[in-house]
C-alpha distance (Angstrom), angle and dihedral (degrees) to the residues before:
residue distance angle dihedral
M1 . . .
A2 3.74 . .
F3 3.73 119.8 .
L4 3.77 143.0 -163.5
E5 3.81 119.2 -141.8
L6 3.73 126.7 -156.4
Y7 3.76 112.6 -158.4
R8 3.81 112.0 -143.7
A9 3.84 97.6 -157.8
P10 3.75 98.5 57.1
L11 3.85 92.1 42.5
R12 3.84 90.4 54.6
H13 3.70 91.4 46.2
N14 3.80 92.9 54.8
H15 3.87 89.2 45.6
R16 3.91 91.0 54.5
F17 3.70 89.5 50.2
L18 3.75 96.8 51.9
A19 3.75 96.8 37.6
K20 3.82 88.0 53.9
L21 3.80 93.5 46.8
F22 3.96 93.2 51.1
K23 3.84 93.4 42.6
T24 3.88 89.4 52.1
N25 3.74 90.9 50.0
G26 3.83 98.0 42.6
I27 3.82 92.5 -115.9
E28 3.89 124.4 146.4
W29 3.79 114.6 -145.9
G30 3.74 145.1 -179.7
I31 3.83 132.6 -151.5
V32 3.87 117.8 -113.4
T33 3.76 105.9 -136.4
K34 3.79 101.2 179.5
L35 3.79 93.8 103.8
L36 3.93 87.2 67.0
C37 3.86 96.7 58.7
G38 3.77 92.8 -142.8
N39 3.80 94.0 -61.5
E40 3.81 105.2 163.3
V41 3.79 95.8 -153.0
F42 3.73 93.9 57.9
L43 3.94 95.6 35.1
R44 3.71 88.1 58.2
E45 3.81 89.7 58.2
V46 3.79 89.1 53.2
V47 3.74 96.6 46.1
A48 3.93 86.0 50.9
L49 3.78 88.7 65.2
G50 3.71 89.4 76.5
E51 3.82 104.2 -121.9
K52 3.84 115.7 137.4
E53 3.80 102.1 -153.0
F54 3.81 124.5 68.4
H55 3.85 128.6 -179.0
D56 3.78 127.4 -157.9
T57 3.76 142.8 161.4
R58 3.92 96.2 -139.7
I59 3.79 121.4 69.7
S60 3.87 89.8 -151.1
N61 3.83 88.5 61.6
L62 3.78 93.3 48.2
K63 4.04 86.9 52.3
A64 3.77 87.6 53.2
L65 3.90 90.6 49.8
K66 3.77 91.4 47.9
K67 3.78 88.6 54.2
L68 3.79 94.8 50.1
A69 3.91 96.9 38.1
P70 3.85 109.9 20.4
E71 3.71 93.0 171.7
A72 3.93 92.6 55.2
Q73 3.88 124.0 100.1
T74 3.79 112.3 -115.8
V75 3.75 119.5 -152.4
Y76 3.81 124.5 -162.7
I77 3.92 105.7 -150.4
K78 3.76 107.0 -165.6
P79 3.90 132.9 55.3
P80 3.71 104.7 -82.6
A81 3.83 127.1 -122.1
K82 3.84 110.6 -114.2
R83 3.81 91.9 -121.9
A84 3.77 91.4 56.8
I85 3.93 95.7 52.5
P86 3.93 94.5 98.5
N87 3.77 92.2 55.5
L88 3.83 91.9 37.1
V89 3.83 91.2 59.8
R90 3.81 89.2 43.5
Y91 3.90 97.9 51.6
A92 3.84 105.3 20.2
D93 3.91 121.4 68.3
V94 3.79 89.3 -173.1
S95 3.74 135.1 27.0
F96 3.71 136.8 -174.8
N97 3.79 113.9 -124.9
S98 3.74 141.6 -178.5
G99 3.74 105.3 161.9
L100 3.74 124.2 85.0
E101 3.81 97.6 -153.6
T102 3.77 90.4 49.2
L103 3.78 89.1 53.8
R104 3.73 92.1 50.8
E105 3.85 90.0 55.2
L106 3.93 90.9 44.7
S107 3.91 87.7 51.9
A108 3.85 91.0 49.0
E109 3.91 91.4 48.2
A110 3.77 94.6 45.3
T111 3.89 87.4 52.1
R112 3.83 89.7 50.2
Q113 3.83 93.2 49.1
K114 3.85 91.5 40.4
R115 3.77 83.6 -130.2
P116 3.83 115.0 131.4
H117 3.78 111.4 -139.7
K118 3.86 130.4 -149.7
V119 3.82 121.6 -134.1
V120 3.79 134.6 -158.9
I121 3.88 110.9 -165.9
M122 3.71 109.2 -141.7
V123 3.92 117.8 -140.6
E124 3.79 127.8 -153.5
M125 3.77 109.7 -119.8
G126 3.74 103.4 167.0
D127 3.88 110.6 -67.4
L128 3.74 91.1 92.4
R129 3.83 99.3 -137.3
E130 3.83 116.4 109.7
G131 3.76 125.8 -19.9
V132 3.86 144.1 99.3
M133 3.89 113.9 -93.7
G134 3.81 108.0 -105.0
D135 3.93 92.0 -124.4
H136 3.84 87.5 62.3
L137 3.77 99.0 40.2
V138 3.82 97.4 99.3
D139 3.74 95.9 49.0
F140 3.84 89.5 43.4
Y141 3.83 90.3 53.2
A142 3.73 92.6 48.5
D143 3.75 91.7 54.8
V144 3.87 94.1 47.9
F145 3.75 91.7 44.3
R146 3.68 90.2 67.6
L147 3.75 97.7 53.7
P148 3.75 115.6 101.9
N149 3.83 126.4 -118.8
L150 3.76 91.6 17.8
E151 3.74 121.8 113.8
I152 3.71 118.6 -168.8
V153 3.69 107.8 -143.9
G154 3.68 105.1 166.6
L155 3.79 153.5 5.7
G156 3.85 117.0 -130.0
T157 3.83 146.6 173.8
N158 3.67 139.9 -156.4
L159 3.68 120.7 -141.8
N160 3.92 133.8 175.0
C161 3.72 99.4 13.7
L162 3.76 100.7 98.9
N163 3.76 112.8 15.4
G164 3.70 96.2 16.0
I165 3.97 93.7 -115.6
M166 3.82 105.6 164.9
P167 3.86 124.9 -139.6
T168 3.75 115.4 -102.4
Q169 3.80 133.8 -173.3
D170 3.97 88.4 -108.4
K171 3.85 92.7 52.7
L172 3.67 95.1 49.1
I173 3.76 92.8 46.5
Q174 3.67 91.0 52.7
L175 3.73 86.9 55.2
S176 3.77 92.5 52.8
L177 3.85 88.8 47.7
Y178 3.88 89.8 56.4
K179 3.87 88.7 53.1
Q180 3.86 90.1 50.1
L181 3.78 91.4 48.2
I182 3.76 93.2 50.2
E183 3.78 95.0 45.4
A184 3.77 92.1 50.6
K185 3.67 96.1 46.0
F186 3.89 99.3 45.5
N187 3.86 98.5 25.4
K188 3.77 90.9 -126.1
K189 3.74 130.5 134.8
I190 3.67 116.9 -124.8
L191 3.86 109.3 -159.2
W192 3.96 102.7 -165.5
I193 3.71 134.3 47.3
T194 3.87 95.2 -176.9
G195 3.80 103.1 -174.0
G196 3.77 91.9 131.2
T197 3.80 127.3 104.7
S198 3.68 134.8 144.7
V199 3.81 89.2 -75.2
T200 3.79 90.3 56.3
I201 3.81 96.6 56.1
P202 3.90 96.8 88.7
L203 3.78 87.7 58.3
L204 3.71 88.1 56.0
L205 3.81 94.8 47.5
K206 3.79 91.0 50.6
K207 3.82 92.3 48.4
Q208 3.72 90.7 -115.6
L209 3.80 97.4 122.0
P210 3.81 116.2 109.8
K211 3.85 113.2 -116.7
G212 3.78 92.4 -119.1
M213 3.74 92.8 69.1
N214 3.76 102.1 94.2
H215 3.79 105.2 156.3
F216 3.85 135.5 55.8
R217 3.80 132.8 -177.2
V218 3.70 111.6 -158.0
G219 3.86 134.8 -176.0
E220 3.82 112.8 138.7
A221 3.67 97.0 48.1
L222 3.88 91.5 46.6
F223 3.86 89.5 52.7
F224 3.87 102.1 34.0
G225 3.77 108.2 17.0
K226 3.85 89.3 -132.4
D227 3.70 128.2 167.4
L228 3.87 104.0 -145.8
F229 3.72 93.3 -166.1
T230 3.81 94.3 59.9
D231 3.84 99.0 20.1
G232 3.77 83.4 -129.2
M233 3.78 129.9 98.9
I234 3.74 134.0 -68.4
K235 3.52 107.5 -114.0
G236 3.78 112.5 -106.9
M237 3.84 92.8 20.7
R238 3.83 129.5 104.4
D239 3.73 133.5 -131.5
D240 3.80 101.5 -164.0
V241 3.94 100.7 88.6
F242 3.82 93.1 114.5
K243 3.80 134.0 37.2
L244 3.76 129.9 176.5
H245 3.88 119.6 -141.5
A246 3.84 121.2 -167.8
Q247 3.67 129.4 -179.7
V248 3.91 123.9 -124.8
I249 3.65 109.5 -119.6
E250 3.84 100.7 174.4
L251 3.77 131.1 20.8
Y252 3.86 125.8 179.8
E253 3.75 141.0 141.1
K254 3.83 105.6 -106.5
P255 3.81 137.9 162.6
M256 3.78 113.3 -85.5
A257 3.94 94.3 -140.4
P258 3.79 115.5 66.1
S259 3.87 118.9 -131.4
G260 3.75 130.8 -136.9
E261 3.64 134.9 41.1
Q262 3.83 110.8 -30.4
R263 3.88 128.1 -141.0
T264 3.76 133.9 156.7
N265 3.89 116.0 -55.7
V266 3.85 129.8 -130.5
A267 3.78 90.7 -75.2
G268 3.89 91.3 53.5
V269 3.77 95.2 -108.9
K270 3.78 132.3 113.8
P271 3.82 108.3 -134.0
A272 3.78 111.9 -135.2
V273 3.77 120.1 -121.5
K274 3.68 113.1 -134.2
D275 3.70 119.4 -137.9
G276 3.69 91.4 -130.3
D277 3.83 90.9 56.1
I278 3.86 94.5 62.8
G279 3.73 108.9 104.9
R280 3.86 93.2 3.7
T281 3.74 126.7 120.0
A282 3.72 128.2 -161.0
Y283 3.79 138.9 167.4
R284 3.76 108.8 -89.4
A285 3.75 122.8 -163.5
I286 3.75 129.8 -165.8
I287 3.74 119.3 -147.1
D288 3.82 129.2 -163.9
I289 3.79 99.8 -108.5
G290 3.85 130.2 80.6
L291 3.80 146.5 162.1
L292 3.70 90.8 -58.7
D293 3.91 88.5 66.8
V294 3.87 104.4 31.7
D295 3.76 143.7 -11.9
P296 3.81 104.7 -107.6
K297 3.77 93.1 -135.8
N298 3.81 86.9 72.3
L299 3.73 92.6 58.3
K300 3.86 130.5 80.1
P301 3.83 123.7 -171.7
I302 3.77 113.6 -124.9
T303 3.75 90.8 -147.2
Q304 3.93 109.7 77.2
E305 3.93 96.2 -145.2
V306 3.91 91.1 55.8
S307 3.78 118.9 86.0
I308 3.78 132.7 176.0
I309 3.90 115.4 -115.0
E310 3.77 107.4 174.9
A311 3.88 143.7 -40.0
S312 3.69 138.2 -133.6
S313 3.87 125.8 -163.2
D314 3.74 92.6 -78.0
M315 3.79 110.1 9.4
L316 3.76 134.7 58.8
V317 3.95 121.6 -151.6
L318 3.73 118.5 -143.9
D319 3.85 133.9 -168.4
L320 3.80 112.3 -135.0
G321 3.84 93.5 179.0
I322 3.78 121.4 -128.0
N323 3.78 97.9 -46.0
A324 3.88 115.1 63.2
G325 3.88 92.7 164.5
K326 3.81 91.4 112.9
H327 3.81 91.1 55.5
K328 3.85 137.8 57.9
V329 3.84 136.7 166.8
G330 3.77 108.1 -73.9
D331 3.92 94.7 34.5
L332 3.77 119.9 121.8
I333 3.72 123.3 -119.6
T334 3.85 114.9 -152.4
F335 3.80 125.1 -145.3
S336 3.76 135.2 -176.7
T337 3.75 113.6 -137.5
N338 3.84 136.4 -159.2
Y339 3.77 130.2 -134.9
M340 3.82 96.9 -81.1
G341 3.75 93.6 43.0
T342 3.74 92.9 50.0
L343 3.88 90.6 47.5
S344 3.89 88.4 54.0
L345 3.78 92.3 47.6
M346 3.80 91.7 46.9
N347 3.72 88.6 53.2
S348 3.78 96.8 50.3
N349 3.80 115.7 95.4
Y350 3.78 88.7 -155.9
I351 3.82 96.8 64.2
D352 3.77 115.4 81.6
K353 3.94 117.1 -135.5
V354 3.76 119.7 -138.0
V355 3.79 135.6 178.7
R356 3.85 119.0 -143.6
L357 3.90 121.4 -172.4
G358 3.77 99.7 -142.5
T359 3.87 136.4 33.2
A360 3.67 130.8 -55.4
A361 3.81 121.4 -87.7
A362 3.84 121.4 -164.9
H363 3.87 119.4 -113.5
């Protein structure tokens, strides 16, 4: 059975890097755990890092975190569905919101549960996902301010996730100006300006982050050390927190080009036959993962002579080249995986999840 390993040493290395960075700059932050899909084994590793604030997009995951870290502050970071509001109030201390009707129902539920609820109002800054339009923000705030058992603790924005719009000094300064406007008009203190996510870290490192930005929520940088501006790595961070290992279940020398009348495959695509593959044979291995578990484009074999050919629902076919002497049925093939690949693997019930203390070693 294939298994995904989380390596404790690089995870803790990345956490130390981020914790020092934010402390030096006087910034509060929380860990975004949605990548882990509520897996208790991996959540324990994140809780053990010592942070006391966790962000997620699934209430069931926040429930698991409340069980593991009852003293931690849990934050729900997408507009909630109305039917989820009772559990949201029960398991999330804070939620990100941008809909007035939803906030009215949150207020009513918080009153019923006698459990005050904190709110971050999300502001649209150009990526066109969630957020109140800036022109409507003052009136929106005035309506929300009147609702009982809700405390507005922050203004936030989301960038890069939908249309790839990047954070800039100008956009984040504008968010700070919205905060100043609301505080002046309503004589209310707003604690957080949460414009910071993994994509914003390069601005902080370059000293280009406006002073008003005092809160980050970070997942991808913690787990992958990625610089989303350059698509490279943040200097000083690591990208080896996760590795996938899958077992060879068949190994034969076969033609590289298929034979017979060709139509679309199970995934609805018609694989191209390369001219160089006609008449060529290679050792082909099948491993025990497939499209049900992960999109192959999100995997990269650690061993250079191994390449991915194609996948069906439950099997992935590899090209091992002309010499398969290093491999046999039963061996493990190791892959690095990006954020979306790891997310898929975490969400697959067919992939075991294992913690290792040190650093990954290729199989």
